[in-house]
Biopython code that builds the backbone (N, CA, C, O; Angstrom):
import numpy as np
from Bio.PDB.StructureBuilder import StructureBuilder

atoms = [
    (1, "MET", "N", (25.705, -15.831, 74.995)),
    (1, "MET", "CA", (25.224, -17.208, 75.058)),
    (1, "MET", "C", (23.790, -17.261, 74.736)),
    (1, "MET", "O", (23.321, -18.144, 74.018)),
    (2, "LYS", "N", (23.044, -16.253, 75.303)),
    (2, "LYS", "CA", (21.546, -16.134, 75.160)),
    (2, "LYS", "C", (21.287, -15.847, 73.691)),
    (2, "LYS", "O", (20.304, -16.357, 73.153)),
    (3, "LEU", "N", (22.132, -15.041, 72.995)),
    (3, "LEU", "CA", (21.886, -14.742, 71.591)),
    (3, "LEU", "C", (21.992, -16.074, 70.725)),
    (3, "LEU", "O", (21.198, -16.283, 69.808)),
    (4, "ILE", "N", (23.022, -16.977, 71.062)),
    (4, "ILE", "CA", (23.088, -18.151, 70.263)),
    (4, "ILE", "C", (21.953, -19.115, 70.499)),
    (4, "ILE", "O", (21.484, -19.785, 69.580)),
    (5, "LYS", "N", (21.525, -19.176, 71.717)),
    (5, "LYS", "CA", (20.366, -20.030, 72.063)),
    (5, "LYS", "C", (19.178, -19.484, 71.531)),
    (5, "LYS", "O", (18.355, -20.304, 71.123)),
    (6, "ASN", "N", (18.879, -18.187, 71.435)),
    (6, "ASN", "CA", (17.724, -17.612, 70.718)),
    (6, "ASN", "C", (17.810, -17.897, 69.221)),
    (6, "ASN", "O", (16.787, -18.167, 68.592)),
    (7, "TRP", "N", (19.014, -17.842, 68.634)),
    (7, "TRP", "CA", (19.262, -18.112, 67.241)),
    (7, "TRP", "C", (18.898, -19.451, 66.838)),
    (7, "TRP", "O", (18.236, -19.701, 65.831)),
    (8, "TRP", "N", (19.408, -20.417, 67.760)),
    (8, "TRP", "CA", (19.317, -21.851, 67.456)),
    (8, "TRP", "C", (17.812, -22.313, 67.606)),
    (8, "TRP", "O", (17.365, -23.214, 66.897)),
    (9, "THR", "N", (17.103, -21.711, 68.486)),
    (9, "THR", "CA", (15.660, -22.181, 68.630)),
    (9, "THR", "C", (14.710, -21.404, 67.723)),
    (9, "THR", "O", (13.497, -21.585, 67.831)),
    (10, "ASN", "N", (15.201, -20.565, 66.855)),
    (10, "ASN", "CA", (14.450, -19.845, 65.772)),
    (10, "ASN", "C", (13.834, -20.897, 64.867)),
    (10, "ASN", "O", (14.528, -21.786, 64.373)),
    (11, "GLU", "N", (12.507, -20.791, 64.647)),
    (11, "GLU", "CA", (11.899, -21.818, 63.751)),
    (11, "GLU", "C", (12.455, -21.763, 62.276)),
    (11, "GLU", "O", (12.568, -22.794, 61.613)),
    (12, "ALA", "N", (12.769, -20.628, 61.828)),
    (12, "ALA", "CA", (13.287, -20.419, 60.443)),
    (12, "ALA", "C", (14.675, -21.086, 60.405)),
    (12, "ALA", "O", (15.002, -21.813, 59.467)),
    (13, "VAL", "N", (15.421, -20.840, 61.370)),
    (13, "VAL", "CA", (16.791, -21.533, 61.357)),
    (13, "VAL", "C", (16.636, -23.004, 61.536)),
    (13, "VAL", "O", (17.398, -23.702, 60.867)),
    (14, "GLN", "N", (15.834, -23.562, 62.274)),
    (14, "GLN", "CA", (15.540, -24.967, 62.370)),
    (14, "GLN", "C", (15.158, -25.562, 61.041)),
    (14, "GLN", "O", (15.683, -26.596, 60.630)),
    (15, "TYR", "N", (14.209, -24.877, 60.353)),
    (15, "TYR", "CA", (13.777, -25.404, 59.078)),
    (15, "TYR", "C", (14.979, -25.495, 58.078)),
    (15, "TYR", "O", (15.187, -26.508, 57.410)),
    (16, "TRP", "N", (15.726, -24.414, 58.023)),
    (16, "TRP", "CA", (16.780, -24.409, 56.999)),
    (16, "TRP", "C", (17.916, -25.350, 57.411)),
    (16, "TRP", "O", (18.549, -25.926, 56.526)),
    (17, "LEU", "N", (18.198, -25.531, 58.651)),
    (17, "LEU", "CA", (19.173, -26.558, 59.083)),
    (17, "LEU", "C", (18.698, -27.984, 58.690)),
    (17, "LEU", "O", (19.464, -28.783, 58.151)),
    (18, "LYS", "N", (17.428, -28.266, 58.976)),
    (18, "LYS", "CA", (16.858, -29.522, 58.576)),
    (18, "LYS", "C", (16.948, -29.775, 57.066)),
    (18, "LYS", "O", (17.314, -30.864, 56.624)),
    (19, "PHE", "N", (16.604, -28.743, 56.288)),
    (19, "PHE", "CA", (16.531, -28.787, 54.862)),
    (19, "PHE", "C", (17.918, -29.072, 54.282)),
    (19, "PHE", "O", (18.067, -29.974, 53.458)),
    (20, "VAL", "N", (18.904, -28.335, 54.691)),
    (20, "VAL", "CA", (20.270, -28.441, 54.327)),
    (20, "VAL", "C", (20.847, -29.872, 54.787)),
    (20, "VAL", "O", (21.548, -30.506, 53.998)),
    (21, "GLY", "N", (20.576, -30.338, 55.964)),
    (21, "GLY", "CA", (20.937, -31.571, 56.432)),
    (21, "GLY", "C", (20.359, -32.736, 55.590)),
    (21, "GLY", "O", (21.097, -33.652, 55.227)),
    (22, "LYS", "N", (19.113, -32.708, 55.296)),
    (22, "LYS", "CA", (18.502, -33.687, 54.483)),
    (22, "LYS", "C", (18.967, -33.641, 53.014)),
    (22, "LYS", "O", (19.043, -34.676, 52.352)),
    (23, "THR", "N", (19.276, -32.440, 52.517)),
    (23, "THR", "CA", (19.754, -32.295, 51.114)),
    (23, "THR", "C", (21.134, -32.980, 51.061)),
    (23, "THR", "O", (21.403, -33.677, 50.083)),
    (24, "ILE", "N", (22.010, -32.823, 52.050)),
    (24, "ILE", "CA", (23.357, -33.275, 52.085)),
    (24, "ILE", "C", (23.251, -34.877, 52.178)),
    (24, "ILE", "O", (23.978, -35.605, 51.502)),
    (25, "PHE", "N", (22.364, -35.321, 52.998)),
    (25, "PHE", "CA", (22.243, -36.752, 53.289)),
    (25, "PHE", "C", (21.684, -37.486, 51.938)),
    (25, "PHE", "O", (22.205, -38.534, 51.557)),
    (26, "PHE", "N", (20.715, -36.949, 51.310)),
    (26, "PHE", "CA", (20.169, -37.475, 50.132)),
    (26, "PHE", "C", (21.162, -37.432, 48.918)),
    (26, "PHE", "O", (21.220, -38.320, 48.068)),
    (27, "PHE", "N", (21.912, -36.336, 48.931)),
    (27, "PHE", "CA", (22.926, -36.205, 47.850)),
    (27, "PHE", "C", (23.981, -37.333, 48.059)),
    (27, "PHE", "O", (24.454, -37.968, 47.116)),
    (28, "ALA", "N", (24.310, -37.532, 49.343)),
    (28, "ALA", "CA", (25.335, -38.661, 49.626)),
    (28, "ALA", "C", (24.758, -39.990, 49.254)),
    (28, "ALA", "O", (25.496, -40.854, 48.782)),
    (29, "VAL", "N", (23.455, -40.208, 49.442)),
    (29, "VAL", "CA", (22.840, -41.503, 49.058)),
    (29, "VAL", "C", (22.851, -41.672, 47.563)),
    (29, "VAL", "O", (23.158, -42.755, 47.065)),
    (30, "VAL", "N", (22.533, -40.662, 46.862)),
    (30, "VAL", "CA", (22.512, -40.716, 45.382)),
    (30, "VAL", "C", (23.879, -40.983, 44.803)),
    (30, "VAL", "O", (24.018, -41.776, 43.871)),
    (31, "VAL", "N", (24.969, -40.279, 45.387)),
    (31, "VAL", "CA", (26.363, -40.463, 44.982)),
    (31, "VAL", "C", (26.737, -41.844, 45.218)),
    (31, "VAL", "O", (27.358, -42.446, 44.342)),
    (32, "MET", "N", (26.401, -42.455, 46.397)),
    (32, "MET", "CA", (26.745, -43.783, 46.722)),
    (32, "MET", "C", (26.010, -44.827, 45.769)),
    (32, "MET", "O", (26.605, -45.838, 45.396)),
    (33, "LEU", "N", (24.774, -44.570, 45.407)),
    (33, "LEU", "CA", (24.080, -45.502, 44.410)),
    (33, "LEU", "C", (24.669, -45.366, 43.081)),
    (33, "LEU", "O", (24.778, -46.377, 42.388)),
    (34, "VAL", "N", (25.059, -44.233, 42.649)),
    (34, "VAL", "CA", (25.668, -44.101, 41.310)),
    (34, "VAL", "C", (27.030, -44.816, 41.429)),
    (34, "VAL", "O", (27.394, -45.524, 40.490)),
    (35, "TYR", "N", (27.777, -44.681, 42.483)),
    (35, "TYR", "CA", (29.111, -45.301, 42.595)),
    (35, "TYR", "C", (28.953, -46.900, 42.579)),
    (35, "TYR", "O", (29.760, -47.607, 41.975)),
    (36, "LEU", "N", (27.865, -47.414, 43.279)),
    (36, "LEU", "CA", (27.679, -48.846, 43.260)),
    (36, "LEU", "C", (27.090, -49.258, 41.937)),
    (36, "LEU", "O", (27.365, -50.396, 41.558)),
    (37, "TYR", "N", (26.326, -48.512, 41.182)),
    (37, "TYR", "CA", (25.781, -48.998, 39.966)),
    (37, "TYR", "C", (26.952, -49.012, 38.967)),
    (37, "TYR", "O", (26.862, -49.748, 37.984)),
    (38, "HIS", "N", (28.000, -48.280, 39.143)),
    (38, "HIS", "CA", (29.173, -48.320, 38.283)),
    (38, "HIS", "C", (29.704, -49.737, 38.193)),
    (38, "HIS", "O", (30.206, -50.117, 37.136)),
    (39, "TYR", "N", (29.622, -50.525, 39.226)),
    (39, "TYR", "CA", (30.178, -51.809, 39.324)),
    (39, "TYR", "C", (29.185, -52.919, 38.886)),
    (39, "TYR", "O", (29.416, -54.104, 39.126)),
    (40, "LYS", "N", (28.039, -52.484, 38.217)),
    (40, "LYS", "CA", (27.051, -53.443, 37.902)),
    (40, "LYS", "C", (27.542, -54.426, 36.826)),
    (40, "LYS", "O", (27.340, -55.638, 36.896)),
    (41, "ASN", "N", (28.189, -53.831, 35.845)),
    (41, "ASN", "CA", (28.697, -54.765, 34.798)),
    (41, "ASN", "C", (30.160, -55.004, 34.951)),
    (41, "ASN", "O", (30.817, -54.282, 35.701)),
    (42, "ILE", "N", (30.720, -56.006, 34.261)),
    (42, "ILE", "CA", (32.105, -56.531, 34.398)),
    (42, "ILE", "C", (33.070, -55.383, 33.893)),
    (42, "ILE", "O", (34.164, -55.205, 34.428)),
    (43, "GLN", "N", (32.632, -54.644, 32.880)),
    (43, "GLN", "CA", (33.602, -53.575, 32.296)),
    (43, "GLN", "C", (33.715, -52.394, 33.155)),
    (43, "GLN", "O", (34.653, -51.608, 33.020)),
    (44, "GLY", "N", (32.765, -52.232, 34.062)),
    (44, "GLY", "CA", (32.759, -51.028, 34.886)),
    (44, "GLY", "C", (33.643, -51.173, 36.141)),
    (44, "GLY", "O", (33.361, -51.982, 37.024)),
    (45, "GLY", "N", (34.712, -50.370, 36.194)),
    (45, "GLY", "CA", (35.603, -50.397, 37.303)),
    (45, "GLY", "C", (36.478, -51.667, 37.355)),
    (45, "GLY", "O", (36.550, -52.450, 36.407)),
    (46, "THR", "N", (37.158, -51.829, 38.552)),
    (46, "THR", "CA", (37.898, -52.948, 38.735)),
    (46, "THR", "C", (37.130, -53.891, 39.634)),
    (46, "THR", "O", (36.882, -53.600, 40.804)),
    (47, "PHE", "N", (36.760, -55.026, 39.068)),
    (47, "PHE", "CA", (35.927, -56.051, 39.785)),
    (47, "PHE", "C", (36.942, -56.962, 40.512)),
    (47, "PHE", "O", (37.997, -57.288, 39.967)),
    (48, "ILE", "N", (36.622, -57.339, 41.676)),
    (48, "ILE", "CA", (37.572, -58.177, 42.417)),
    (48, "ILE", "C", (37.818, -59.577, 41.760)),
    (48, "ILE", "O", (38.917, -60.126, 41.843)),
    (49, "TYR", "N", (36.851, -60.082, 41.162)),
    (49, "TYR", "CA", (36.982, -61.550, 40.609)),
    (49, "TYR", "C", (37.459, -61.512, 39.080)),
    (49, "TYR", "O", (37.323, -62.532, 38.404)),
    (50, "ASN", "N", (37.988, -60.413, 38.553)),
    (50, "ASN", "CA", (38.326, -60.424, 37.207)),
    (50, "ASN", "C", (39.697, -61.264, 36.963)),
    (50, "ASN", "O", (39.993, -61.692, 35.848)),
    (51, "GLU", "N", (40.423, -61.438, 38.004)),
    (51, "GLU", "CA", (41.707, -62.066, 37.903)),
    (51, "GLU", "C", (41.516, -63.594, 37.837)),
    (51, "GLU", "O", (42.429, -64.299, 37.409)),
    (52, "PHE", "N", (40.311, -64.134, 38.263)),
    (52, "PHE", "CA", (40.284, -65.640, 38.287)),
    (52, "PHE", "C", (39.717, -66.199, 36.971)),
    (52, "PHE", "O", (39.620, -67.416, 36.809)),
]
sb = StructureBuilder()
sb.init_structure("model")
sb.init_model(0)
sb.init_chain("A")
sb.init_seg("    ")
for serial, (resi, resn, name, xyz) in enumerate(atoms, 1):
    if name == "N":
        sb.init_residue(resn, " ", resi, " ")
    sb.init_atom(name, np.array(xyz, "f"), 0.0, 1.0, " ", f" {name:<3s}", serial, name[0])
structure = sb.get_structure()
């Protein structure tokens, strides 16, 4: 247990965990923005009001 605690409190490990976490978060934001931008025009994707 002490080995895990020492590993978790290591500054290098903390730096890389933050880096990987932020990278995954920002990648998800970019993917969501690209997904939403796909619906910007009427021809992009299935728009809910195309049937009316």
